[in-house]
MDAnalysis code that builds the backbone (N, CA, C; Angstrom):
import MDAnalysis as mda
import numpy as np

u = mda.Universe.empty(696, n_residues=232, atom_resindex=np.repeat(np.arange(232), 3), trajectory=True)
u.add_TopologyAttr("name", ["N", "CA", "C"] * 232)
u.add_TopologyAttr("resid", np.arange(1, 233))
u.add_TopologyAttr("resname", ["MET", "LEU", "TYR", "LEU", "VAL", "PRO", "THR", "PRO", "ILE", "GLY", "ASN", "LEU", "GLU", "ASP", "ILE", "THR", "LEU", "ARG", "GLY", "ILE", "ARG", "VAL", "LEU", "ASN", "GLU", "ALA", "ASP", "LEU", "ILE", "LEU", "ALA", "GLU", "ASP", "THR", "ARG", "ARG", "THR", "ARG", "HIS", "LEU", "LEU", "SER", "HIS", "LEU", "LYS", "ILE", "SER", "ARG", "PRO", "VAL", "GLU", "SER", "PHE", "TYR", "ALA", "GLY", "ALA", "GLU", "GLU", "LYS", "ARG", "SER", "GLY", "ARG", "LEU", "ILE", "SER", "LEU", "LEU", "ILE", "GLU", "GLY", "LYS", "ASN", "LEU", "ALA", "LEU", "VAL", "THR", "ASP", "SER", "GLY", "THR", "PRO", "ALA", "LEU", "SER", "ASP", "PRO", "GLY", "ALA", "LEU", "LEU", "VAL", "ARG", "LYS", "ALA", "HIS", "GLU", "ALA", "GLY", "ILE", "LYS", "VAL", "ILE", "SER", "LEU", "PRO", "GLY", "PRO", "SER", "ALA", "LEU", "THR", "SER", "ALA", "TRP", "ALA", "LEU", "SER", "GLY", "PHE", "PRO", "GLU", "SER", "ASP", "PHE", "VAL", "PHE", "MET", "GLY", "PHE", "LEU", "PRO", "LYS", "LYS", "LYS", "SER", "LYS", "LEU", "ARG", "LYS", "LYS", "ILE", "GLU", "ARG", "CYS", "LEU", "SER", "LEU", "ASN", "MET", "PRO", "VAL", "VAL", "PHE", "PHE", "GLU", "SER", "PRO", "ALA", "ARG", "ILE", "LYS", "LYS", "THR", "LEU", "ASP", "ALA", "LEU", "ALA", "ASP", "MET", "GLY", "GLU", "HIS", "LEU", "GLU", "ILE", "ALA", "MET", "ALA", "ARG", "GLU", "ILE", "SER", "LYS", "ILE", "HIS", "GLU", "GLU", "TYR", "TRP", "ARG", "GLY", "PRO", "VAL", "SER", "ASP", "LEU", "ARG", "LYS", "LEU", "LEU", "ASP", "GLU", "ARG", "GLU", "VAL", "ARG", "GLY", "GLU", "PHE", "THR", "LEU", "ILE", "VAL", "ARG", "LYS", "GLN", "GLU", "SER", "CYS", "ALA", "ALA", "GLY", "PRO", "GLU", "THR", "LYS", "ILE", "LEU"])
u.atoms.positions = np.array([
    [-17.097, 146.943, 86.818],
    [-15.958, 146.197, 86.388],
    [-15.785, 146.116, 84.999],
    [-14.288, 146.063, 84.565],
    [-14.458, 145.750, 83.101],
    [-13.997, 144.384, 82.983],
    [-15.108, 143.798, 82.037],
    [-15.053, 142.543, 81.579],
    [-14.287, 141.988, 80.120],
    [-13.608, 140.825, 79.706],
    [-12.954, 141.247, 79.031],
    [-13.901, 138.880, 78.570],
    [-14.638, 139.323, 77.187],
    [-16.240, 138.459, 77.224],
    [-14.738, 137.384, 76.090],
    [-14.557, 136.425, 75.408],
    [-13.843, 136.022, 74.475],
    [-15.409, 135.511, 74.375],
    [-15.422, 135.350, 72.399],
    [-16.535, 135.183, 71.548],
    [-16.435, 134.089, 70.662],
    [-17.286, 133.654, 70.607],
    [-16.518, 132.439, 69.233],
    [-15.951, 132.569, 67.929],
    [-14.845, 131.890, 68.164],
    [-14.078, 131.942, 66.536],
    [-14.292, 131.582, 65.100],
    [-15.701, 130.714, 65.761],
    [-16.435, 130.312, 64.362],
    [-17.944, 129.631, 64.905],
    [-17.973, 128.829, 65.168],
    [-18.943, 127.932, 65.488],
    [-19.931, 129.106, 67.110],
    [-21.214, 129.513, 66.442],
    [-21.862, 130.154, 67.882],
    [-22.266, 129.507, 68.838],
    [-21.976, 128.284, 69.054],
    [-22.103, 127.651, 70.225],
    [-21.369, 127.708, 71.182],
    [-19.875, 128.242, 70.843],
    [-18.872, 128.090, 71.670],
    [-18.771, 129.243, 72.216],
    [-19.461, 130.089, 72.974],
    [-19.748, 130.574, 74.027],
    [-20.031, 130.353, 75.182],
    [-19.647, 130.502, 76.574],
    [-19.505, 130.225, 77.949],
    [-20.975, 130.375, 78.747],
    [-21.737, 130.033, 78.976],
    [-22.795, 130.258, 80.511],
    [-22.502, 131.595, 81.053],
    [-21.416, 131.644, 81.358],
    [-20.966, 132.941, 82.077],
    [-20.684, 134.179, 81.086],
    [-20.174, 133.655, 80.110],
    [-20.233, 135.005, 78.830],
    [-21.095, 135.497, 78.418],
    [-22.201, 134.530, 78.505],
    [-23.711, 135.181, 77.850],
    [-24.571, 135.887, 79.025],
    [-24.199, 135.394, 80.044],
    [-24.724, 136.051, 81.298],
    [-23.806, 137.726, 81.559],
    [-22.430, 137.870, 81.532],
    [-21.857, 139.388, 81.780],
    [-22.421, 139.955, 80.355],
    [-22.599, 139.437, 79.036],
    [-22.947, 140.191, 78.196],
    [-24.426, 140.828, 78.281],
    [-25.661, 140.066, 78.695],
    [-26.616, 139.779, 79.337],
    [-26.864, 141.246, 80.604],
    [-26.031, 141.502, 81.140],
    [-26.088, 142.126, 82.311],
    [-25.063, 143.759, 82.414],
    [-23.986, 143.534, 81.191],
    [-23.558, 144.939, 80.977],
    [-23.867, 145.677, 80.507],
    [-23.947, 147.319, 81.073],
    [-24.586, 148.680, 80.630],
    [-23.961, 149.027, 79.608],
    [-23.084, 148.344, 79.102],
    [-22.393, 148.977, 77.676],
    [-21.416, 147.474, 76.814],
    [-21.304, 147.347, 75.922],
    [-20.915, 146.215, 75.259],
    [-19.762, 146.872, 74.277],
    [-18.230, 146.914, 74.336],
    [-17.637, 147.645, 73.764],
    [-17.319, 146.778, 72.407],
    [-17.192, 147.015, 71.412],
    [-17.248, 145.998, 70.459],
    [-15.985, 146.444, 69.178],
    [-15.474, 145.712, 68.631],
    [-14.174, 145.773, 67.595],
    [-15.222, 146.092, 66.222],
    [-15.849, 145.137, 65.916],
    [-17.181, 145.754, 64.936],
    [-18.701, 145.187, 65.488],
    [-19.215, 146.440, 65.626],
    [-20.495, 146.521, 65.538],
    [-21.798, 145.457, 65.471],
    [-20.972, 144.846, 63.438],
    [-22.251, 144.259, 62.872],
    [-22.063, 143.336, 63.364],
    [-20.584, 142.393, 63.778],
    [-20.712, 141.592, 63.789],
    [-21.162, 140.837, 65.219],
    [-20.907, 141.582, 66.061],
    [-21.025, 141.419, 67.396],
    [-22.558, 141.891, 67.769],
    [-23.636, 142.349, 66.958],
    [-25.182, 142.563, 67.076],
    [-25.017, 141.401, 66.192],
    [-24.752, 140.890, 65.331],
    [-25.189, 139.421, 64.797],
    [-24.859, 138.242, 66.008],
    [-24.339, 138.488, 66.740],
    [-23.896, 137.388, 67.661],
    [-24.870, 137.928, 69.116],
    [-25.109, 139.004, 69.349],
    [-25.827, 139.267, 70.155],
    [-27.553, 138.863, 69.653],
    [-27.928, 138.890, 69.226],
    [-28.967, 138.728, 68.295],
    [-29.229, 137.056, 68.493],
    [-28.368, 135.896, 67.859],
    [-28.368, 134.790, 67.810],
    [-28.475, 134.475, 69.489],
    [-27.992, 135.112, 70.239],
    [-28.207, 134.816, 72.206],
    [-29.545, 135.457, 72.319],
    [-30.477, 136.139, 71.714],
    [-31.395, 136.739, 72.415],
    [-30.908, 137.708, 73.311],
    [-29.675, 139.178, 72.761],
    [-29.391, 139.804, 73.956],
    [-29.627, 140.915, 72.795],
    [-29.905, 142.059, 74.107],
    [-30.330, 142.882, 73.970],
    [-29.784, 144.126, 74.556],
    [-28.740, 144.415, 74.321],
    [-27.754, 145.827, 75.215],
    [-27.082, 146.967, 74.848],
    [-27.035, 147.932, 74.916],
    [-25.694, 149.122, 73.646],
    [-25.087, 148.418, 73.645],
    [-24.315, 148.328, 72.090],
    [-23.395, 148.514, 71.510],
    [-23.159, 149.755, 71.005],
    [-21.256, 149.464, 71.494],
    [-20.576, 150.807, 70.989],
    [-19.395, 150.621, 69.891],
    [-18.898, 150.867, 69.304],
    [-17.466, 150.655, 68.700],
    [-16.453, 151.278, 69.396],
    [-15.408, 149.935, 69.304],
    [-14.499, 149.998, 69.844],
    [-12.998, 149.566, 69.003],
    [-12.681, 150.037, 68.157],
    [-11.733, 149.853, 67.150],
    [-10.069, 150.281, 67.748],
    [-8.983, 149.480, 66.672],
    [-8.018, 149.945, 67.430],
    [-7.474, 151.363, 67.310],
    [-8.236, 151.795, 66.309],
    [-7.734, 153.024, 65.982],
    [-8.589, 153.797, 67.130],
    [-9.533, 153.601, 67.911],
    [-10.315, 154.607, 68.619],
    [-9.868, 154.440, 69.838],
    [-9.205, 152.947, 70.376],
    [-8.597, 153.266, 71.952],
    [-8.157, 154.277, 72.570],
    [-7.163, 155.207, 71.718],
    [-6.413, 156.329, 72.612],
    [-7.624, 157.511, 73.098],
    [-8.579, 157.749, 71.861],
    [-9.388, 158.840, 71.636],
    [-10.986, 158.418, 73.250],
    [-11.426, 157.202, 73.152],
    [-12.127, 156.665, 73.686],
    [-12.337, 155.976, 74.878],
    [-10.856, 155.770, 75.446],
    [-10.624, 155.155, 76.695],
    [-11.000, 155.814, 77.644],
    [-10.553, 156.883, 77.560],
    [-10.899, 158.117, 78.425],
    [-12.214, 158.090, 79.274],
    [-13.119, 158.085, 78.247],
    [-14.748, 158.474, 78.361],
    [-15.225, 157.209, 79.061],
    [-14.365, 156.161, 78.704],
    [-15.313, 154.646, 79.255],
    [-14.210, 154.112, 80.762],
    [-12.971, 155.145, 80.549],
    [-12.955, 154.798, 82.213],
    [-13.669, 155.923, 83.231],
    [-13.772, 156.843, 82.448],
    [-15.059, 157.428, 83.574],
    [-15.991, 156.728, 84.013],
    [-16.760, 156.501, 83.182],
    [-17.959, 155.260, 83.216],
    [-17.847, 154.349, 83.996],
    [-16.621, 153.487, 84.158],
    [-16.271, 152.425, 84.607],
    [-16.050, 153.010, 86.507],
    [-15.383, 154.198, 86.366],
    [-15.489, 154.410, 87.915],
    [-16.597, 155.262, 88.735],
    [-18.070, 155.738, 87.749],
    [-19.615, 155.867, 88.025],
    [-19.855, 154.530, 88.558],
    [-19.408, 153.104, 88.470],
    [-19.835, 152.279, 88.522],
    [-20.435, 151.700, 87.462],
    [-20.395, 151.769, 85.812],
    [-20.609, 150.604, 85.144],
    [-19.977, 149.902, 84.959],
    [-20.616, 148.723, 84.480],
    [-20.263, 147.305, 84.152],
    [-20.150, 147.641, 82.515],
    [-18.404, 146.978, 81.710],
    [-18.134, 147.405, 80.265],
    [-17.811, 146.023, 80.245],
    [-18.296, 145.241, 78.903],
    [-17.952, 144.728, 78.479],
    [-17.079, 144.028, 76.867],
    [-15.966, 144.410, 76.880],
    [-15.105, 144.498, 75.208],
    [-15.701, 142.491, 75.159],
    [-15.890, 143.053, 73.751],
    [-15.526, 142.065, 72.427],
    [-14.512, 142.162, 71.818],
    [-14.010, 141.380, 71.453],
    [-13.568, 141.160, 69.342],
    [-14.311, 140.581, 68.604],
    [-13.748, 140.537, 67.741],
    [-14.738, 140.330, 66.191],
    [-14.868, 138.489, 66.543],
    [-13.774, 137.704, 67.486],
    [-13.789, 136.524, 67.526],
    [-12.737, 136.405, 68.603],
    [-12.786, 135.597, 69.524],
    [-11.823, 134.760, 70.568],
    [-12.022, 135.750, 71.964],
    [-10.549, 136.073, 71.990],
    [-10.261, 137.130, 73.376],
    [-9.549, 138.157, 73.362],
    [-10.554, 139.037, 73.872],
    [-10.390, 140.647, 73.994],
    [-9.180, 140.913, 74.501],
    [-7.677, 141.666, 73.526],
    [-6.383, 142.258, 73.978],
    [-5.321, 141.385, 73.291],
    [-5.941, 140.116, 73.227],
    [-4.986, 139.268, 72.049],
    [-4.903, 138.981, 70.851],
    [-3.771, 140.124, 70.743],
    [-4.007, 140.527, 68.788],
    [-5.041, 141.371, 68.413],
    [-5.862, 141.646, 69.391],
    [-6.978, 142.778, 69.163],
    [-7.598, 144.171, 70.297],
    [-8.485, 144.840, 69.872],
    [-8.019, 145.776, 70.858],
    [-8.321, 145.813, 72.589],
    [-7.589, 146.067, 73.047],
    [-8.128, 146.198, 73.999],
    [-7.119, 146.360, 75.293],
    [-5.772, 146.380, 75.193],
    [-4.614, 146.586, 75.936],
    [-4.630, 147.579, 76.820],
    [-4.583, 148.773, 75.793],
    [-4.535, 150.035, 76.314],
    [-5.968, 150.589, 77.378],
    [-7.172, 149.916, 77.260],
    [-8.335, 150.773, 77.794],
    [-7.866, 149.694, 79.323],
    [-7.172, 148.296, 79.077],
    [-7.231, 147.223, 80.481],
    [-6.090, 148.037, 81.327],
    [-4.994, 148.310, 80.724],
    [-4.229, 149.426, 81.177],
    [-4.281, 150.620, 82.242],
    [-5.175, 151.344, 81.204],
    [-5.896, 152.403, 82.437],
    [-6.451, 152.523, 83.198],
    [-7.345, 150.765, 82.987],
    [-8.630, 150.341, 83.766],
    [-7.486, 149.981, 85.383],
    [-6.962, 149.237, 85.119],
    [-5.526, 148.980, 86.221],
    [-5.137, 150.262, 86.835],
    [-4.321, 151.429, 86.319],
    [-4.179, 152.042, 86.779],
    [-4.884, 152.727, 87.569],
    [-6.559, 153.163, 87.406],
    [-7.764, 153.815, 87.555],
    [-8.351, 153.331, 89.166],
    [-7.430, 151.441, 88.956],
    [-8.127, 150.997, 90.568],
    [-9.471, 150.362, 90.342],
    [-9.678, 150.274, 88.885],
    [-10.833, 149.150, 88.592],
    [-10.647, 147.698, 88.266],
    [-11.634, 147.023, 88.941],
    [-11.418, 145.782, 89.158],
    [-11.550, 145.237, 87.201],
    [-10.295, 144.203, 86.538],
    [-10.640, 143.576, 85.568],
    [-10.955, 142.596, 85.489],
    [-11.915, 142.056, 84.573],
    [-11.956, 140.132, 84.741],
    [-12.050, 139.924, 83.432],
    [-10.854, 138.709, 83.182],
    [-11.308, 137.927, 81.999],
    [-11.398, 136.749, 81.735],
    [-12.792, 136.729, 81.444],
    [-13.215, 135.103, 81.359],
    [-12.617, 134.299, 80.369],
    [-12.529, 133.138, 80.689],
    [-12.098, 131.481, 80.067],
    [-13.057, 131.884, 78.916],
    [-12.282, 131.327, 78.070],
    [-13.092, 130.941, 76.470],
    [-12.195, 130.504, 75.121],
    [-13.221, 130.711, 74.227],
    [-12.318, 130.612, 72.873],
    [-11.226, 131.510, 72.467],
    [-10.068, 130.458, 71.721],
    [-9.197, 131.042, 71.228],
    [-8.437, 130.337, 70.046],
    [-7.780, 131.028, 68.943],
    [-7.171, 129.957, 67.822],
    [-6.025, 129.117, 68.161],
    [-4.906, 130.660, 69.166],
    [-3.974, 129.700, 69.418],
    [-4.046, 128.927, 69.979],
    [-5.231, 128.422, 70.878],
    [-4.934, 127.295, 72.142],
    [-5.534, 125.914, 71.556],
    [-6.459, 126.394, 70.858],
    [-7.589, 125.552, 69.859],
    [-6.022, 124.900, 68.682],
    [-5.366, 125.622, 67.910],
    [-4.362, 125.392, 67.282],
    [-3.190, 124.212, 67.971],
    [-2.652, 124.620, 69.184],
    [-1.825, 124.214, 69.621],
    [-2.124, 123.029, 70.281],
    [-3.259, 122.388, 70.399],
    [-3.572, 121.442, 70.690],
    [-3.622, 120.207, 69.784],
    [-4.145, 121.056, 68.828],
    [-4.473, 119.981, 67.197],
    [-2.995, 119.948, 66.884],
    [-1.919, 120.441, 67.439],
    [-0.539, 120.078, 66.533],
    [0.088, 118.709, 66.643],
    [-0.298, 118.337, 68.359],
    [0.361, 117.218, 68.816],
    [2.483, 117.125, 68.870],
    [2.318, 118.434, 69.176],
    [4.125, 118.709, 69.380],
    [4.366, 118.897, 70.655],
    [4.858, 117.852, 71.080],
    [5.478, 117.621, 72.047],
    [6.402, 118.728, 73.228],
    [6.544, 119.953, 72.909],
    [6.992, 120.990, 73.621],
    [6.294, 121.222, 74.512],
    [6.265, 121.876, 75.195],
    [5.335, 122.672, 76.915],
    [5.164, 124.384, 76.658],
    [6.579, 124.558, 76.320],
    [6.801, 126.102, 75.598],
    [6.621, 126.506, 74.466],
    [6.150, 127.808, 74.172],
    [5.981, 128.218, 72.704],
    [6.355, 130.004, 72.270],
    [6.071, 130.138, 71.405],
    [6.111, 131.889, 71.389],
    [5.072, 132.142, 70.466],
    [4.803, 132.961, 71.050],
    [3.207, 133.523, 70.380],
    [3.939, 135.397, 69.705],
    [3.334, 135.112, 68.778],
    [4.041, 136.289, 67.682],
    [2.501, 136.898, 67.150],
    [1.408, 136.449, 67.342],
    [0.431, 137.600, 66.744],
    [0.326, 137.701, 65.466],
    [0.547, 138.713, 65.211],
    [0.690, 138.727, 62.825],
    [1.732, 139.606, 63.322],
    [2.320, 138.439, 62.141],
    [3.763, 138.812, 61.871],
    [4.344, 140.123, 60.771],
    [5.057, 140.888, 60.919],
    [5.791, 142.241, 59.860],
    [5.331, 141.589, 58.471],
    [5.210, 142.713, 57.733],
    [4.579, 142.516, 56.408],
    [5.848, 142.626, 55.728],
    [6.662, 142.995, 56.036],
    [7.998, 142.701, 55.030],
    [8.744, 141.608, 55.147],
    [9.530, 140.806, 53.874],
    [9.817, 140.040, 54.348],
    [11.382, 140.131, 55.335],
    [12.210, 140.356, 54.963],
    [13.066, 140.586, 55.639],
    [12.743, 140.535, 57.191],
    [11.900, 141.426, 57.902],
    [11.765, 141.677, 59.397],
    [10.919, 140.364, 59.967],
    [10.167, 139.519, 58.767],
    [9.309, 138.527, 58.831],
    [10.409, 137.584, 59.307],
    [11.669, 137.201, 58.723],
    [12.177, 136.483, 58.760],
    [12.875, 136.504, 59.726],
    [13.221, 137.536, 60.014],
    [14.326, 137.883, 61.032],
    [13.186, 137.557, 62.178],
    [12.365, 137.758, 62.710],
    [11.398, 137.465, 63.893],
    [11.665, 136.179, 64.082],
    [11.358, 135.323, 62.947],
    [11.162, 133.652, 63.153],
    [11.965, 132.857, 63.300],
    [13.845, 133.569, 62.912],
    [14.666, 133.075, 63.160],
    [14.978, 133.789, 64.333],
    [14.747, 134.499, 65.135],
    [15.528, 135.427, 66.593],
    [14.521, 134.246, 67.705],
    [13.212, 133.876, 67.468],
    [12.113, 133.035, 68.148],
    [12.850, 131.708, 68.003],
    [13.215, 131.300, 66.405],
    [13.062, 129.331, 66.801],
    [14.860, 129.315, 67.690],
    [15.313, 130.279, 67.537],
    [16.702, 130.200, 67.842],
    [17.337, 130.059, 69.476],
    [15.731, 130.043, 69.948],
    [15.266, 129.884, 71.449],
    [14.827, 128.050, 71.608],
    [14.643, 127.928, 70.353],
    [14.461, 126.356, 70.549],
    [13.102, 125.916, 70.969],
    [12.377, 127.066, 70.470],
    [10.611, 126.642, 70.740],
    [10.131, 127.163, 69.461],
    [8.931, 126.348, 69.406],
    [8.111, 126.580, 68.155],
    [7.486, 128.004, 68.418],
    [6.980, 128.397, 67.256],
    [6.662, 129.613, 66.956],
    [4.914, 129.523, 66.040],
    [4.066, 130.282, 67.383],
    [3.018, 130.399, 67.174],
    [2.650, 132.025, 66.648],
    [1.386, 131.970, 65.217],
    [1.193, 132.799, 64.600],
    [0.073, 132.844, 64.228],
    [-0.598, 134.283, 63.588],
    [-2.228, 134.074, 63.245],
    [-1.524, 134.034, 61.327],
    [-2.270, 134.017, 60.720],
    [-1.758, 135.075, 58.500],
    [-3.007, 135.006, 58.386],
    [-3.449, 135.688, 57.680],
    [-4.670, 135.909, 56.645],
    [-4.521, 135.387, 55.557],
    [-5.499, 135.070, 54.607],
    [-5.577, 134.464, 53.533],
    [-4.825, 135.042, 52.556],
    [-4.633, 136.330, 52.497],
    [-4.227, 137.274, 51.364],
    [-2.642, 136.861, 51.287],
    [-2.455, 136.836, 52.390],
    [-0.579, 136.411, 52.642],
    [-0.126, 135.222, 52.836],
    [-1.274, 134.069, 53.649],
    [-0.410, 132.918, 54.066],
    [0.698, 132.420, 52.851],
    [0.503, 132.398, 51.891],
    [1.107, 131.828, 50.568],
    [2.607, 132.515, 50.597],
    [2.470, 133.839, 50.635],
    [3.830, 134.735, 50.736],
    [4.907, 134.324, 52.125],
    [4.213, 134.418, 52.842],
    [4.587, 133.789, 54.474],
    [5.268, 132.508, 54.097],
    [4.700, 131.318, 53.572],
    [5.240, 130.082, 53.509],
    [6.546, 130.124, 52.686],
    [6.642, 130.897, 51.748],
    [7.691, 131.261, 50.742],
    [8.861, 131.632, 51.283],
    [8.661, 132.543, 52.824],
    [9.392, 133.222, 53.592],
    [9.984, 131.791, 53.991],
    [9.501, 131.160, 54.893],
    [9.436, 130.462, 55.805],
    [10.570, 129.483, 55.042],
    [10.094, 128.948, 53.551],
    [10.970, 128.473, 52.487],
    [12.135, 128.808, 52.374],
    [12.216, 129.817, 52.293],
    [14.206, 129.961, 51.626],
    [14.415, 130.282, 52.890],
    [14.106, 130.160, 54.165],
    [15.206, 130.186, 55.040],
    [16.053, 128.956, 55.256],
    [15.399, 128.174, 54.503],
    [16.963, 127.166, 53.888],
    [17.071, 125.974, 55.365],
    [16.145, 126.044, 56.578],
    [16.074, 124.972, 57.318],
    [14.818, 123.965, 57.163],
    [15.232, 122.726, 57.716],
    [14.323, 121.827, 57.966],
    [13.127, 122.312, 59.017],
    [11.799, 122.956, 58.934],
    [11.139, 123.071, 59.467],
    [9.784, 122.174, 59.413],
    [8.943, 122.029, 60.517],
    [7.938, 122.045, 60.555],
    [6.650, 122.745, 60.695],
    [5.696, 123.111, 59.585],
    [4.504, 123.145, 60.404],
    [3.431, 122.185, 60.072],
    [2.829, 123.219, 61.423],
    [0.895, 122.382, 61.731],
    [0.509, 124.095, 61.385],
    [-1.054, 123.913, 60.587],
    [-2.044, 124.598, 60.178],
    [-3.553, 124.649, 60.370],
    [-3.971, 125.587, 61.382],
    [-5.070, 125.277, 61.323],
    [-6.027, 126.430, 60.621],
    [-6.835, 126.080, 59.962],
    [-7.793, 127.269, 59.090],
    [-9.551, 127.034, 59.947],
    [-10.045, 127.890, 59.630],
    [-11.193, 128.176, 60.068],
    [-12.015, 127.551, 61.268],
    [-11.099, 127.247, 62.345],
    [-11.492, 126.386, 63.506],
    [-12.888, 126.644, 64.453],
    [-13.107, 125.647, 63.868],
    [-14.425, 125.555, 64.851],
    [-15.836, 126.206, 64.138],
    [-15.160, 125.989, 62.748],
    [-16.387, 126.816, 61.518],
    [-16.650, 124.985, 60.728],
    [-17.325, 125.302, 59.956],
    [-18.002, 124.386, 58.792],
    [-16.592, 123.302, 58.084],
    [-16.344, 124.621, 57.721],
    [-14.990, 124.038, 56.570],
    [-13.772, 124.047, 57.251],
    [-13.657, 123.859, 58.436],
    [-12.231, 123.910, 59.053],
    [-11.312, 122.636, 58.957],
    [-10.054, 123.011, 58.673],
    [-9.182, 122.127, 57.938],
    [-7.995, 122.311, 58.978],
    [-7.249, 121.177, 58.820],
    [-5.683, 121.334, 59.647],
    [-4.822, 120.483, 58.631],
    [-3.465, 120.959, 58.602],
    [-2.198, 120.147, 57.724],
    [-1.082, 120.265, 58.529],
    [-0.540, 119.051, 58.717],
    [0.683, 119.347, 59.406],
    [2.236, 118.307, 58.422],
    [2.886, 118.985, 58.083],
    [4.019, 118.396, 57.495],
    [5.504, 120.027, 57.407],
    [6.248, 118.793, 56.092],
    [7.154, 120.066, 56.296],
    [6.658, 121.761, 55.172],
    [7.240, 122.369, 55.154],
    [7.047, 123.678, 54.906],
    [6.509, 123.915, 53.351],
    [7.491, 122.905, 52.449],
    [7.601, 122.924, 51.113],
    [6.338, 122.128, 50.790],
    [5.971, 121.200, 50.988],
    [4.766, 120.264, 50.632],
    [3.191, 120.919, 51.299],
    [3.569, 121.512, 52.489],
    [2.371, 122.774, 52.880],
    [1.985, 123.781, 51.503],
    [3.142, 124.184, 51.308],
    [3.145, 125.643, 50.126],
    [2.366, 124.749, 48.699],
    [2.988, 123.855, 48.506],
    [2.201, 123.471, 47.232],
    [0.627, 122.658, 47.534],
    [0.732, 121.830, 48.216],
    [-1.198, 121.891, 48.612],
    [-1.737, 123.054, 49.041],
    [-1.571, 124.419, 48.859],
    [-2.081, 125.527, 49.116],
    [-2.514, 126.254, 47.578],
    [-1.397, 125.588, 46.762],
    [-1.456, 126.176, 45.002],
    [-2.930, 125.291, 44.558],
    [-2.880, 123.762, 45.395],
    [-4.258, 123.218, 44.411],
    [-5.796, 123.640, 45.096],
    [-5.718, 124.542, 45.841],
    [-6.903, 124.962, 46.471],
    [-7.179, 126.335, 46.895],
    [-8.483, 126.773, 46.524],
    [-8.811, 128.326, 47.173],
    [-8.547, 128.741, 48.197],
    [-7.773, 129.662, 48.474],
    [-7.449, 130.007, 50.046],
    [-8.694, 130.655, 50.355],
    [-9.088, 130.490, 51.735],
    [-9.803, 131.206, 52.303],
    [-10.414, 130.920, 54.036],
    [-10.349, 131.870, 54.284],
    [-10.196, 131.921, 56.275],
    [-8.369, 131.778, 56.512],
    [-9.015, 132.503, 58.081],
    [-7.777, 133.248, 58.280],
    [-6.895, 130.869, 59.038],
    [-5.592, 132.413, 59.016],
    [-4.685, 130.811, 59.782],
    [-4.300, 130.650, 61.017],
    [-4.036, 129.754, 61.650],
    [-3.043, 129.996, 62.844],
    [-2.013, 128.968, 62.597],
    [-0.678, 129.687, 62.720],
    [0.382, 128.513, 62.228],
    [1.439, 128.234, 63.463],
    [1.958, 126.777, 63.455],
    [2.808, 126.903, 64.625],
    [4.115, 125.975, 63.175],
    [5.010, 126.844, 64.090],
    [6.493, 126.394, 63.367],
    [7.757, 125.420, 64.050],
    [8.072, 124.723, 63.783],
    [9.200, 124.461, 64.766],
    [10.361, 123.950, 64.098],
    [11.337, 123.581, 64.678],
    [12.655, 122.683, 63.831],
    [12.412, 121.734, 64.263],
    [12.694, 120.928, 62.853],
    [13.041, 119.128, 62.909],
    [13.861, 118.580, 62.194],
    [14.421, 117.898, 62.918],
    [16.259, 117.044, 62.071],
    [15.512, 116.565, 60.913],
    [14.604, 116.112, 60.367],
    [13.945, 115.139, 59.200],
    [12.212, 115.519, 59.309],
    [11.676, 115.798, 57.862],
    [10.678, 116.083, 57.311],
    [9.868, 115.373, 56.763],
    [10.434, 114.188, 56.104],
    [10.857, 112.887, 55.072],
    [9.451, 112.347, 54.993],
    [8.566, 112.848, 55.683],
    [7.371, 111.830, 56.444],
    [6.526, 112.153, 55.350],
    [6.205, 113.422, 54.920],
    [5.314, 114.058, 54.018],
    [3.921, 114.729, 55.357],
    [3.441, 115.638, 54.951],
    [2.661, 116.083, 55.300],
    [1.179, 114.824, 56.128],
    [0.174, 115.401, 57.237],
    [-0.506, 114.940, 57.151],
    [-1.302, 115.821, 56.869],
    [-2.665, 115.380, 56.384],
    [-3.761, 116.680, 55.978],
    [-5.339, 116.002, 56.813],
    [-5.677, 116.828, 57.054],
    [-6.741, 115.799, 58.057],
    [-8.079, 117.483, 57.833],
    [-9.225, 117.144, 57.409],
    [-10.089, 118.138, 57.599],
    [-11.120, 117.373, 58.411],
    [-11.496, 118.037, 59.534],
    [-12.117, 117.968, 60.834],
    [-13.527, 118.189, 60.853],
])
């Protein structure tokens, strides 16, 4: 079987008992970054073979891995943090496994997407998830506008190096947008903000920006109340 095992997005305690068992029993663990995965395995006192499986290696290595699965091996796929194949390597291997008639099991577990949405308090039940946005400003804006035209909030990930430029692009759209941002979810310096884009952009100017962000953007008729800032 091919197991997709979510790993902690911050606090190393955020892994399920089932996830620990599957990693302990796997014939081979496929890791986006072997250094980070070995650190987690060491913390969990798990000693299993680990092989690098990053985005650029999917096409080249998937064939041999499918052969191992056909032979009866159990493989566990993990990413640096969160759920494999969700804006991370793995989708191609999963598709090839399905095509070969191999059973694929996705374990429930940590996800910045679901944690940030639960924190937002937004009333909608539907949203559009976009992973990482395009780097080019015009393409970024076009994707956001297309999704917001569906009258659903947009959820995406952003790096600390690009977060200010992304907020500038959102502010330039000229719409009343409310945004919720979660940073370093489940880590020591976890923070959460919610409010108008312009106010949140100013907020980041007053601090050093570190850690990855999960953002939720939605239309709102009025953003006059100002941002809520909560350090969790």
